[in-house]
C-alpha positions in Angstrom: -0.2 19.7 -10.6 -3.8 18.7 -10.3 -4.9 22.1 -9.4 -3.8 23.3 -12.9 -5.9 20.8 -14.8 -9.1 21.4 -16.5 -12.1 19.3 -15.7 -11.9 17.7 -19.2 -8.2 16.7 -18.3 -9.2 15.3 -15.0 -11.8 13.2 -16.6 -8.9 11.1 -18.2 -7.9 9.8 -14.8 -9.3 6.6 -13.1 -10.6 7.4 -9.7 -12.4 4.2 -8.7 -9.4 2.3 -7.8 -6.5 3.1 -5.3 -3.0 2.0 -6.4 -2.4 -1.0 -4.4 1.3 -0.2 -4.2 0.8 3.3 -2.8 1.3 4.2 0.8 -2.4 5.6 0.7 -3.8 2.1 -0.1 -2.7 0.7 3.2 -5.2 3.2 5.0 -8.2 1.8 3.0 -7.7 -1.9 2.6 -11.3 -2.6 2.3 -12.1 0.0 -0.4 -14.6 -1.4 -2.9 -12.9 -1.2 -6.4 -15.0 0.5 -9.1 -13.1 0.3 -12.5 -14.0 2.9 -15.0 -15.1 5.6 -12.3 -14.1 9.1 -13.0 -14.4 12.3 -11.0 -17.9 13.5 -11.4 -18.9 17.1 -12.0 -20.5 19.1 -9.1 -23.8 19.2 -11.3 -23.8 15.4 -11.7 -23.4 14.9 -7.9 -26.2 17.3 -7.2 -28.4 15.5 -9.8 -27.6 12.2 -8.4 -28.4 13.2 -4.6 -31.5 14.8 -5.7 -32.7 11.8 -7.7 -32.0 9.2 -4.8 -33.4 11.5 -2.1 -36.4 13.0 -3.9 -34.7 16.3 -3.4 -34.9 16.2 0.3 -31.3 17.2 0.7 -30.3 20.7 0.8 -26.8 21.7 -0.2 -24.6 24.4 1.3 -21.5 24.8 -1.0 -18.7 27.2 0.0 -16.1 28.0 -2.8 -12.8 29.4 -1.8 
């Protein structure tokens, strides 16, 4: 199960392309494919948003 994987293990999966043969793909037919894209860390998402918005975005992150 995905919930049992470490972040390092998750990084081995491709996240930039929906499997075109999946039922899920029919809901997003116009998805832009980005080969080589992997699940980012929370820190890398925060760093990216800070960079492109000049730190004008505040985050409210709730962990359950």
